[in-house]
Each structure stands twice: as C-alpha cells, then as structure tokens.
DOFI-830202 format. One record per residue: residue number from 1; residue in one letter; y, z, x of N, C-alpha, C in turn. Coordinates in steps of 0.2 Angstrom, whole numbers. Atoms other than C-alpha are relative to their C-alpha. Example, Ala and Ser with C-alpha at 12.3 -4.5 7.8 and 13.67 -1.06 7.14 Angstrom:
> 1|A|-6|0|4|-22|39|62|6|0|4
> 2|S|-6|-1|-4|-5|36|68|5|3|-4
END
This chain:
> 1|M|1|-7|-1|-195|-201|3|-5|3|-4
> 2|N|5|-4|6|-211|-190|-4|1|8|0
> 3|F|-2|-7|2|-212|-175|-12|2|5|7
> 4|Y|-1|-5|-6|-214|-165|3|5|1|3
> 5|L|-5|0|-6|-202|-170|14|8|2|-5
> 6|L|-5|-2|6|-189|-168|-1|1|7|-1
> 7|N|2|-9|0|-195|-149|-2|1|2|6
> 8|L|-4|-2|-5|-192|-148|15|5|0|2
> 9|F|-10|2|1|-176|-155|14|4|6|-3
> 10|G|-4|-5|5|-171|-143|1|-1|6|3
> 11|K|1|-7|-1|-177|-128|11|6|1|7
> 12|W|-4|1|-7|-167|-133|27|8|-2|-3
> 13|V|-6|-3|3|-151|-135|15|1|5|-1
> 14|S|-1|-7|2|-154|-119|8|3|4|5
> 15|L|-1|-5|-6|-155|-111|26|7|-4|3
> 16|G|-7|3|-1|-139|-123|30|4|4|-2
> 17|I|-4|1|4|-128|-116|17|0|8|1
> 18|L|-1|-9|-1|-132|-96|19|4|0|8
> 19|S|-2|1|-5|-129|-101|37|7|0|1
> 20|I|-6|0|0|-112|-105|33|4|5|-4
> 21|M|-1|-5|2|-109|-92|23|-1|8|4
> 22|S|1|-3|-7|-114|-81|36|6|1|4
> 23|L|-6|2|-7|-101|-88|48|7|2|-6
> 24|F|-7|-1|4|-87|-86|35|0|8|-3
> 25|G|0|-9|0|-92|-66|33|-1|1|-7
> 26|F|2|-3|7|-100|-67|15|-6|4|2
> 27|D|7|-5|-1|-113|-54|10|-5|-2|-2
> 28|I|7|4|3|-129|-63|10|-7|7|0
> 29|E|6|-5|1|-140|-46|12|-1|4|-7
> 30|E|1|-5|7|-136|-39|-5|-4|-5|-6
> 31|K|3|5|7|-141|-55|-15|-3|-7|5
> 32|T|5|6|-1|-152|-71|-14|3|-5|-3
> 33|I|-2|5|3|-143|-88|-18|-6|-5|-2
> 34|E|4|6|0|-155|-100|-26|4|-6|-2
> 35|I|-1|5|2|-151|-117|-26|-3|-6|-2
> 36|S|6|4|3|-161|-129|-36|1|-8|1
> 37|N|-1|7|1|-163|-148|-33|-4|-4|-6
> 38|I|3|3|5|-163|-155|-49|-2|-6|-1
> 39|N|3|7|0|-166|-173|-42|-4|0|6
> 40|I|4|1|-5|-180|-170|-33|-3|-7|1
> 41|D|4|6|1|-189|-186|-38|7|-6|3
> 42|K|-5|5|-2|-171|-195|-31|2|2|7
> 43|N|-2|0|-5|-164|-198|-15|7|-1|0
> 44|V|-7|-2|1|-149|-188|-17|2|6|6
> 45|N|-3|-5|-3|-139|-179|-3|2|7|-4
> 46|I|-4|-5|1|-135|-160|-7|7|2|5
> 47|V|-6|-2|-4|-117|-157|-1|3|7|-1
> 48|S|-1|-8|0|-110|-140|3|8|0|2
> 49|N|-6|-1|-2|-91|-135|4|4|6|1
> 50|V|-6|-7|1|-79|-122|9|4|-1|-1
> 51|I|-7|2|3|-63|-121|2|3|8|2
> 52|E|-1|-4|-4|-53|-111|12|7|2|-4
> 53|H|-4|-5|5|-40|-97|2|7|-3|3
> 54|K|-5|-1|-2|-23|-98|3|4|7|0
> 55|T|-3|-5|-4|-9|-86|10|8|-1|-6
> 56|T|-7|-1|2|7|-81|-2|4|5|3
> 57|E|-5|-7|-3|20|-71|5|7|2|-6
> 58|I|-7|0|4|34|-63|-5|3|4|2
> 59|F|-4|-4|-5|48|-55|4|5|4|-6
> 60|D|-3|-7|5|56|-38|-4|3|3|4
> 61|S|-6|-3|-4|72|-31|2|-1|8|-1
> 62|S|2|-7|1|65|-15|-6|-5|5|6
> 63|I|4|-1|-5|53|-15|8|4|1|8
> 64|P|-2|-1|-8|59|-9|27|-3|-6|2
> 65|S|2|7|-3|57|-25|38|-5|2|5
> 66|N|7|-1|-4|44|-16|49|-6|3|-4
> 67|I|4|1|4|32|-16|34|-3|-5|-4
> 68|T|1|5|2|21|-28|29|-7|1|-3
> 69|K|4|-3|4|8|-24|15|-5|-8|-3
> 70|V|6|4|2|-8|-35|10|-2|4|-7
> 71|I|1|-3|7|-9|-33|-10|-3|-2|-2
> 72|Q|8|2|-1|-23|-45|-11|-4|-4|5
> 73|E|4|3|-5|-35|-50|3|-4|-6|-2
> 74|G|1|8|0|-40|-69|4|-7|1|-1
> 75|K|8|1|-2|-57|-75|3|-1|-6|-2
> 76|D|3|7|2|-65|-92|6|-5|0|-7
> 77|G|6|2|5|-74|-100|-7|-5|-6|1
> 78|V|7|5|0|-91|-111|-7|-2|-2|-4
> 79|T|4|4|7|-98|-124|-17|-3|-4|1
> 80|Y|5|5|-3|-112|-138|-16|1|-4|-7
> 81|Y|0|5|4|-113|-154|-26|-8|-2|0
> 82|N|7|2|0|-132|-157|-31|-2|-6|-5
> 83|G|3|7|2|-129|-176|-36|2|0|-8
> 84|E|-1|0|7|-123|-172|-55|5|4|-2
> 85|E|-6|-5|1|-111|-157|-54|1|5|7
> 86|T|0|-5|-6|-102|-144|-43|-1|5|-3
> 87|I|3|-8|2|-110|-127|-42|6|4|4
> 88|I|-5|-5|-5|-96|-114|-36|-6|5|1
> 89|L|4|-6|-3|-107|-101|-25|3|5|1
> 90|E|-4|-5|0|-92|-91|-21|7|-1|-3
> 91|E|-9|4|0|-73|-92|-28|3|2|3
> 92|V|-5|0|-5|-58|-93|-18|4|4|-3
> 93|I|-4|-4|2|-47|-79|-19|7|-1|5
> 94|D|-7|1|-4|-29|-82|-13|2|8|1
> 95|E|-4|-6|-2|-20|-69|-3|5|1|-2
> 96|E|-8|-2|1|-5|-61|-7|3|5|5
> 97|V|-5|-4|-6|7|-52|6|5|0|-2
> 98|I|-5|-1|1|21|-44|3|4|3|6
> 99|I|-3|1|-9|35|-45|21|7|4|-1
> 100|G|-6|-1|0|49|-32|20|6|-3|4
> 101|T|-6|3|-5|66|-39|23|7|6|0
> 102|G|-5|-7|1|75|-21|20|2|1|7
> 103|K|-2|-4|-4|83|-11|33|-6|3|4
> 104|N|5|-3|-3|72|-5|46|-2|9|-2
> 105|G|0|-8|1|66|13|41|-5|5|2
> 106|E|4|-7|-5|58|24|56|8|3|2
> 107|Y|-4|-5|-3|68|40|59|-3|6|3
> 108|T|2|-3|-1|65|54|68|8|8|-1
> 109|G|-6|-4|0|75|70|64|-4|9|-2
> 110|V|3|-7|1|73|90|56|-3|0|-8
> 111|M|3|-2|8|65|98|40|1|7|0
> 112|T|-2|-7|3|70|113|31|-4|1|-6
> 113|G|2|-1|5|63|120|14|6|3|-4
> 114|Y|-5|-4|4|74|125|-1|-4|2|-10
> 115|G|1|-2|7|72|133|-19|7|-2|-3
> 116|P|-6|2|7|83|129|-37|4|7|2
> 117|D|-5|-7|-1|89|148|-31|2|0|4
> 118|C|-4|-1|-7|96|144|-15|7|2|-1
> 119|S|-7|-2|1|115|150|-12|3|-4|-2
> 120|T|-5|6|3|122|133|-14|-3|0|-6
> 121|C|4|3|5|111|129|-28|3|3|-8
> 122|S|-3|-2|8|115|130|-47|-6|5|-3
> 123|G|3|-6|3|100|141|-50|-5|-4|-7
> 124|R|3|3|7|95|128|-64|-5|-4|0
> 125|G|7|2|0|81|119|-57|3|-10|1
> 126|F|0|5|2|88|102|-59|1|-6|6
> 127|V|1|4|-6|88|89|-44|6|-6|-2
> 128|S|-6|5|1|104|76|-42|-3|-6|-1
> 129|C|3|7|1|94|61|-44|-4|-2|-7
> 130|K|4|2|7|87|52|-62|-7|-2|3
> 131|T|5|4|-3|71|48|-61|-1|-7|0
> 132|E|-4|9|-2|66|27|-60|1|-1|-8
> 133|D|-1|3|7|66|28|-81|5|3|-3
> 134|K|-6|-3|1|82|38|-80|0|5|-6
> 135|K|0|-6|0|78|54|-83|0|5|2
> 136|N|0|-5|-4|82|72|-79|-7|1|5
> 137|F|6|-3|-3|70|80|-66|2|7|2
> 138|N|-1|-9|-1|68|99|-65|-4|4|4
> 139|L|5|-3|-6|61|107|-49|-3|7|-4
> 140|I|2|-8|6|56|125|-63|-4|-4|-4
> 141|N|4|1|3|50|115|-75|-4|-7|0
> 142|D|5|6|-2|42|99|-68|-2|-1|5
> 143|G|3|-1|-5|38|105|-53|2|-5|5
> 144|I|-1|1|-6|39|101|-34|-3|-6|2
> 145|Y|3|9|-2|30|82|-35|1|-3|-5
> 146|Y|-3|6|4|35|68|-42|-7|-6|-3
> 147|N|3|3|-1|22|56|-50|3|-9|-1
> 148|D|-3|7|0|27|38|-44|-6|-5|-1
> 149|D|5|4|3|20|24|-52|-5|-4|5
> 150|E|4|3|-6|15|16|-34|-2|2|5
> 151|F|2|-5|-7|13|30|-22|-4|6|-4
> 152|G|4|-6|3|6|42|-35|4|6|2
> 153|E|-3|-4|0|10|59|-32|3|3|5
> 154|V|0|0|-6|21|63|-19|5|7|-1
> 155|R|-5|-7|-2|33|80|-12|7|-4|-3
> 156|V|-8|0|3|51|80|-20|4|3|7
> 157|L|-3|0|-3|64|79|-5|6|0|-1
> 158|A|-7|-1|2|81|82|-3|2|-4|8
> 159|A|-2|3|-6|92|70|9|8|-3|0
> 160|A|-8|3|1|108|61|12|-1|-7|-3
> 161|L|2|8|3|108|48|-1|5|-5|1
> 162|S|-4|5|-3|121|38|8|-5|-4|4
> 163|E|5|3|-4|106|35|20|-7|-3|-4
> 164|F|7|0|2|92|38|8|-1|-1|-9
> 165|P|-3|0|6|95|31|-10|-6|3|-5
> 166|C|2|-3|3|88|41|-24|-7|-5|-2
> 167|G|4|4|1|69|35|-25|-4|-2|6
> 168|T|2|2|-7|66|31|-7|-6|5|1
> 169|I|7|-4|-1|48|35|-3|0|0|7
> 170|I|0|-2|-9|45|42|15|-7|4|2
> 171|E|7|-4|-2|30|46|25|2|2|5
> 172|V|-3|-7|-5|33|63|35|-6|1|5
> 173|K|5|0|-5|23|65|50|2|4|6
> 174|N|-1|-3|-8|22|77|66|5|6|-4
> 175|S|-3|-6|4|28|91|53|-4|7|1
> 176|N|5|-6|1|23|110|52|-2|1|-5
> 177|L|5|2|8|17|104|34|-5|-5|1
> 178|G|8|5|-1|6|91|41|4|-7|-1
> 179|N|-2|8|0|8|73|37|-1|-1|-9
> 180|F|-1|1|7|12|71|18|5|-6|-2
> 181|T|-5|5|0|22|58|9|5|4|-7
> 182|G|-7|-5|3|39|64|-1|4|-7|-4
> 183|I|-5|5|4|51|54|-12|8|4|1
> 184|V|-7|-3|2|70|58|-12|2|0|-7
> 185|M|-2|1|6|77|64|-27|4|5|0
> 186|D|-4|-5|0|89|78|-22|4|-2|7
> 187|T|-4|1|-6|103|80|-9|4|8|1
> 188|G|-2|-7|-1|113|94|-1|6|-2|6
> 189|Y|-6|1|-4|130|97|8|-2|0|8
> 190|T|2|2|-7|121|100|25|-4|-5|2
> 191|M|3|6|-2|111|84|25|5|-6|0
> 192|R|-5|5|0|126|74|22|5|0|6
> 193|E|-6|-4|-7|137|85|36|-4|-4|7
> 194|Q|3|0|-6|124|83|48|-3|-8|1
> 195|L|1|7|0|121|64|44|5|-4|4
> 196|K|-8|2|-4|140|61|51|-3|2|8
> 197|D|0|-1|-8|133|68|68|-7|-3|2
> 198|G|7|2|-1|117|57|67|-5|3|-1
> 199|I|6|-5|1|105|70|63|-2|-2|-7
> 200|Y|2|1|4|95|66|51|-6|6|-3
> 201|H|2|-7|5|90|81|38|-3|-2|-7
> 202|F|3|-1|8|76|83|25|-1|7|-1
> 203|D|1|-7|2|75|98|14|-7|-2|-4
> 204|V|8|-1|5|56|102|5|3|3|-6
> 205|A|0|-4|4|57|107|-11|-4|4|-2
> 206|Y|4|-6|2|50|123|-17|3|4|-7
> 207|Q|-2|-3|6|51|131|-35|3|6|1
> 208|T|-4|-6|0|59|147|-28|3|1|8
> 209|E|-2|-2|-5|67|152|-13|-4|7|4
> 210|K|4|-6|-2|56|168|-12|-9|-2|3
> 211|D|10|3|1|39|157|-10|1|1|8
> 212|E|-1|-1|-9|35|164|10|-3|-6|3
> 213|S|3|6|-2|28|146|13|5|-5|2
> 214|I|-4|3|0|46|140|12|3|0|8
> 215|K|-2|0|-5|48|146|29|-4|-4|6
> 216|K|4|3|-5|34|136|38|4|-8|-2
> 217|A|-2|8|2|43|119|32|7|-1|6
> 218|T|-6|-1|-1|58|124|43|-3|-3|9
> 219|D|3|4|-4|55|112|59|8|-3|4
> 220|M|-7|2|-3|72|111|69|0|-6|8
> 221|S|1|2|-5|65|103|84|3|-8|2
> 222|G|0|8|2|69|83|80|-3|-4|0
> 223|D|6|6|1|51|76|81|-1|0|-6
> 224|V|4|4|6|48|75|64|3|-7|-2
> 225|I|0|7|1|44|58|60|1|-2|-9
> 226|Y|-2|3|8|52|49|43|0|-6|1
> 227|S|-1|5|0|46|34|39|-1|-5|-7
> 228|V|-2|2|6|53|24|25|-5|-7|-3
> 229|Q|5|4|5|40|15|13|3|-5|-6
> 230|R|-3|3|6|51|10|-1|6|1|2
> 231|W|-7|-1|-1|70|8|0|2|2|-8
> 232|G|-1|-3|7|75|17|-19|-4|0|-4
> 233|W|4|3|6|69|12|-37|-3|-5|3
END
C-alpha cells in the first residue's frame, strides 16, 4: 500500500470515528479530535472501540417509592488502537441511580401558618425537632428557614410527626404561597388530631403571629399537594 493510499485511509478512519462519536451523543462541534497514524509506513489497521457505561442502582428506604434520582449520568467511552497502544478519546462514566423503596409520599391536604407566639405556643421559639446534628432550632433566633445538606435552604414546617418524622423534606405545590420546598421540624395538636380523620395538615412557620403575610398561607380547600422527597433525617 503506497503513501497516498495510507494517508487517504487515515482520513476515512478519522471520519468514521467522528461519525461514531456523533451517533453516541458526543460533542464534536466544540473540539477537534486528531488521530495520528504513527504506522504510516506499516500495513496496520486502526481499530476504534465504543465502551458502554454501566448503571449502578442504589436502593434507599429513606426515599419514597415514587421517586428515582439519577445522581451521576452515564456516558459511553471511546478508544482506538493505533497499532502500538490504546488511546482514550472519551472516558467512560458509569451511571448511578437511587431508587426509593420507602413509603409512597404523595399527599393532598390543607395548610396554615403560625408563629412561636401563637396562643398554644410557648413563645420561646423552639421547635419540636432537633436538627440532623442533634442541636436545638429556634424560630426567633435561627429564622424560619433551615439549611439542609442535600436540599439547601428550605422552609420550616409543622406536621403530625407520626406520619411525617423530623427531617422529612416536602415539595409543596398548588398552595397560596406558590411552590416551595419545606422541612418538617415542628408539630402541633391540631395536626395530630386531624390526621386521625385522614386530613393532612401542614403549618408554615413564621417568626411572629403579627406577620400580616401569615394569613395568606391559610388554604383549607384540601387541594394543596405535598410530595415527600425524603423521609426524615
């Protein structure tokens, strides 16, 4: 095989590998991949190979059964052999998926708001639950948001702890306050009693009952959607 034919062959191989990468979703517009034929004077074939990624499934009972999370997206790899060594064009990345095996976490119910100075509250501001690292949390001193390691800044909620244990993460939808993420950190008599009648009642924390916006939180239609993202700590 003469030099011209080898050079032409090398170009066709390069086009073939780029076509394979395009087929498998690799970004070929942002960069150019150069393949050197170090065996220009040898009759050696260049062999490309696509390495399929693997998927690891992690089963987690703290996640509701209606939720599956992809924590690492998978990506196929591409290599080629130039006659002397295998060159990696794209590293293979295995996919990791968390599959919830806990209790289903979809609810509809009612919502109200409260402050630590409510008629049945102590007025001191302490919530019923400890934080994940077992510390006290105070609505007056610490505020009405909690910084969760996984979900970031989330609104403090009160609920019936027998159904929604401390640290439960809730996505609230279709409420008068719009859509937001909350965390169960407190409880109350009304919520516990209503649960006996099959009513799911959440109370949104405010720093004081004097806050005028607390009235907006009240929605007794029963159409507020509560979607559990994590059961407890």
